[in-house]
N, C-alpha and C positions, 0 to 999 in steps of 0.2 A: 352323235353318227357320222361316218365317213363319207363324205361327199365325193363321187368317182363319176372319170371320166374317161372312155375309150376310145382307138380308131381302126376299127377292122373294114377292107374295102373289098368289097365283091364289084364286079365288073359292072353289073346289074343292080344292084342294090345300092341304098343309102347310105352312104358311110358311117358309122358309129363313132362314139368318142366317149373314152371314160375318163375320170381323175379322180383321184382321193386327195382330201385335205386335212390339212391335221385337227383334229376337234377342237382343241382350245383357240387353235388361230384363228379358224371360221370366221370368227365376227369382229374380227380385229378390222379395222378401216384400212389398210394396206393387202389386205386377203380379199377383200370385198372389190376390190378396183382390180386385184386381177382376174376375179371371176365375171365381173362387169366385162373385160376386154374378152375371155375366153368365150363367154357366153353371146357377146356380140360377133365374132369370128366366126363362131359355129353356127350360128343363125344365117349369117351370110353367105357363109356355103354350104348350107341346107344340109348341114350333119346334125346327127340324131345323139342326142344327149343321153347316157344311159347311166344311171347312179347306182351303185352298189357299196357296199360295206368294208370290203378290204381286199387283198389283191387274190387273196384263196376264190372270189365269186367272179374271179374274170375267169371264161375258159380258157387256157393254152389255144395257140392257133393250129388250125391245119396245116398239113403240110403243106410248104409252098406259098402262105399265107404269111401275113405280118400284123400283129396288133399291138398297139402304143395304146400307153395308159399315161397322161399327166399325174404328177401329184406338188402339192404345195403346202410347204410348210416352214416352218422355222427352226425348230430344233433340230440340231446335228443327227443325236442319235435316234432320231423317229424318222428323217431322212433317209442315215444310212439302211435301218433296217428295211422300211418299203423297198426302198431300189435293190437290197440282195432277192427279198422278196419276190420282184417281179423277175428278176435276172432268172430266179430258179423254176419260174413259171414258163421261160423262154417268151415273157412280153416287154415288148422294146419301153424302156420309161423316159419318161420327156421332166425335167423337172426345172424350178429356179434356183440351185444350188447354184452359190457365188464362185468366183475364180479363187483358186487355189484350193478349196474344199475336192475332196475326193470323194466318189462314190461308187458303185457295184461299177467293174467294166460293160459299156454298154450302153450307157444311159447319156441323154443326149440332153442339152442344157442351153439355157437364156439365161441371162443375168445382167445387171445394171454393171457399168465401169467403174466401179468405186474406185479404184487406182485413179483413173483421170479425173475423178473427182476431187479425190484429196489434192492430186497438182493443182489443178483449177482454184481451190480453195486458197492453198498454199501462196499461188501468185497472188493472188488478191490480196491478201493480207501482207503479204509484202510488201508489192506497190504504197501501201496507204499505211505502210510503217508496224504494223501490228505482228510481232514475234515473238510472243510468248501465248503459244494457246495450247489450252486441252480438248479433249476429247469427254463430253458428257454422257451419261445415261447408257453404257454397255451393258446390256443383258447377255450374260457371258454363256446362258444356253441356248441363244441365239445364234445361229449358223452367217446371216447376214450381219449382226453387230459384229463377229468376230471378223469378217472380213472385214470391213470397215477400219477397228481399232490397228488388222494389219497395216492396211493401206493407211493408217496413220501415223504409225510407226516407224513406216518404210520414209514415208514425207516428211512427216515431223520428227524429226529423230532425239529433239531437245522437248518437245512436248509429254503432256503428262493425261494419263488416262482415266477417269475415276468409270468403275463397274457400279453395278448394282450391286449390294450387299444385304441389302433387306427389301424394304418399302420406298416408293420412290422419294416420299418425303424425307426418308433417314437421308437417301444419293444426294437430294438436295442441300440440305445442314450441313451434310460434310462436303459440298463442295463451297458452301457460301463460308467455311472456316479458311479457306484456302485461295478466294476468289480474287483477292487483291494481287496476286502472284501473276494474273494474266490478263494479257490484254483484249484475248477473243478468245471462243469456247466454243466449237462444234458440237451441237446434239445430236445423237445418233437415230433422232423421231422428233416428227414436230408434235406431239403430244406431249414429250420429256421436256420440249422446249418451253411448249406453253406453261410446263410446271413449273420449272427453275424459273424463267421470267416473273412470275409471281412469285416467289421466293426472293428472288432478288428486288423485286420493288418494295417488297413490306420491309425490308432490311436497308432502303432507303440507299442503294448501289444504283447508280445511273446507267441506264442503256440506252443509244451507243454511247453515250460521252466519256463513258470510265472502261466500258467493256462492250466490242463486238459478238453478236449472237449469230450463229448459222443453224438452220436445223434440217436435215435430210427428210425430205418429204413435204407436202403442201395439203395442209387444214383447211379448209376454207374458213374456221375457226380462227387461225393464226393471223386474215386480214380484217378482223373484226377489232382485234385486241390492241391496245396501246402501248407503245410503237407496236406495229406490226413486222413480221417476223419476216426477216431474210432466209431461203431457202435454196435446197438444192432440188430441184424439180427429179425427181426418179417416176418415171412414167411407168406403174405397174399395170396400170391397165393394156399398154401397148404390150407391154410382158406376154399378157395373159393373151392376145392376138396372135404373137409371136410364135408362143407355143403352139397353136393351132393349125400355125403354117408348118411349123418341124416335122410336126404329126403327117402334114399331107403331104409332104415330101418324099419322106421314109415309108409311107403306104405304096407311093408310086415308082421309089426305085428303089429296091432292094437291093443293089448293089452297095447303097450307101450303109454304113453300120450306124455312125451318129453323125451327128449334129451339133454347131454349138452357134450361138451369136452372143452380143453385148448389144444393149442400148446406153447412150451416151446420157449423162447427166448435164442438168445445166444451172448454174447460178443465179436467183431473181432477187436482186437487191432491193429491199424494203427499210422500214425505220430501225430495225435493230441493227444496222450496220449504215446510219444515217442517209438512207436512199443512194449511197455513193456507188458509181455509176462501176460496172464492169461487161465486158464482153462477152457475150452470150453464143453458145452453139445452139443449136435448134436440134431435138431431141432426134436420132438417128439408130439405124440398126444396122449392125456389121453381122451378116448370117454367114454361118458355116465357119467356122474355124475349130441300242440296247436301251430303251429308253428308262429314262428319269426323271424326276417331276423339276423339270426345267420351266414351268410356263406357269409359277406363281407371276412370273410378271404380269401377264393377263388379267390373272385375280387380282391383282393389286387395287382397293378402294380411288386411287386419284387418278390411276388410268383410265379403270371403269365410267369415271365422274367426266375426265377430259375425252372419253369414246362416244358420251351419252352426245356431250357438247359439240362434237366432232359429226356425227349423225345430225343434230338437230343444223347445224348450219349448212351442211349438205344439202339440205332440203327444204331451206326458206327462201320466199322472195324477199326484195326490197321491203314489201310493206307491212311483212311479218317481223320484220328489222322496229319499222317505225311502231307497231303495235307494242313491241319490246318496251322503248324507251318512252312510250304512252304511259303504260301501267307502272314502270318505272318511277316517272314524274307526278302519281296517284291521277293520272286524267281519269275520268268516268267513260265506259263503254259509249257511253249516249254522243260526250265530246270527241271521243275518238273518231266514232261514227262520221261525226259532221266533219272533222277535220281531214278524215281520209276518203273521204264520199262513197261510205260503205254502208251497209245493214248492218243494227247493235249484232244481230244473230249470227251476221259473218263474221265480224270481228270475236265473237263467243266462240265460235266454231274452230276458224285459226287458232283461236287463246289454246284450246284444248287439245290439238292439236300438234300442238309444240309442247305443250305439257306431258302427251303421251312419247313424244321422241325423245323426252329427256325421262323416262317415269316418273315423274312429279304428278302429285295429286293436286296441288293447288297453285294459284297463279305466284303467292308469295314465294313457294320453292323453286318454281321456275325463277322466278326475278333473282332470287338470291344465288343459285347457280350461274347462272348467264354474268350477273355483276362481278362474282369473282374474277373474270378473266376478261370480261370485256367493258369498256365504256359508254354505259347506257345514255351518258347525259351528253355525248357528242362524239361523232367520230373522228380521231384524227390518226395521223400517219406517222 
């Protein structure tokens, strides 16, 4: 089912906001962050959210009025199709489409400045003598990954791109056969980076001593793995907020046909680059300036496994991590209760809650999953 938001402004009536979300992208960690920002900004400005299934469910605007529709997705064909259908209905589209990709005329956009991010990474790598870089985990059906790949090719002309040709596991194996040619790798997403880091460690490849690893995006899980993952922070929640602001400006100013803006990304150094310092810029906004089965990536069992872990570590407290460590180390509930100054029932409740977040039915299954990526014996960086 599509999630939809529109903005229609009548002087004395509450503003309405519609949005359409690509179905298979809807549950991804990145889309959830977009929606958090969108809902926050809409609530902050008393904008009414109205959900519908498709562009045809949104009434065309009356003469002299303007209706805006935010649409969020990943697949290029889906984005292009939605933009065209909105244009045909005289509805102003606002999307997260990235630089260099073209949608129907009249579509406004807000995007991450991936060219700036790649340039910053190149400078970071070269400063510390890293000159053989690969881009890993490109989902060829993803508009965002296509932009990252294009920016990478411009910035790292001698670099190599590893695209997904099947499952994530297969892509990791392909990289492992050639990883000794590189001294640094950029992963298109944080979850893909987690998968690759695990495969590299299984093959006794030393990160960061032999290979620096950086990921686009920041999953809370990335801070718990060993080593923690250096990331290019992309503020998707800020993007969601800015889309609502663009809609408000378009509604209030009919002389503006379209608006666009970019959000800067910043590098946050962690364990996979040996905590090597980098000068950072704050996230900032620069305002104004055919369907195919391309979503297999989101159905990949490994991606779903990592998404479940991301969901878990986005919703736990430090005490929950202590409970996980206790269970891993074979401690009884009664002993954990005494150690953490909690009741035994509270510990059981919090354990079941964590099991639910990753869709596991036993605590053994929960611990088995978490321990694949996280050191439960003692957190290191």
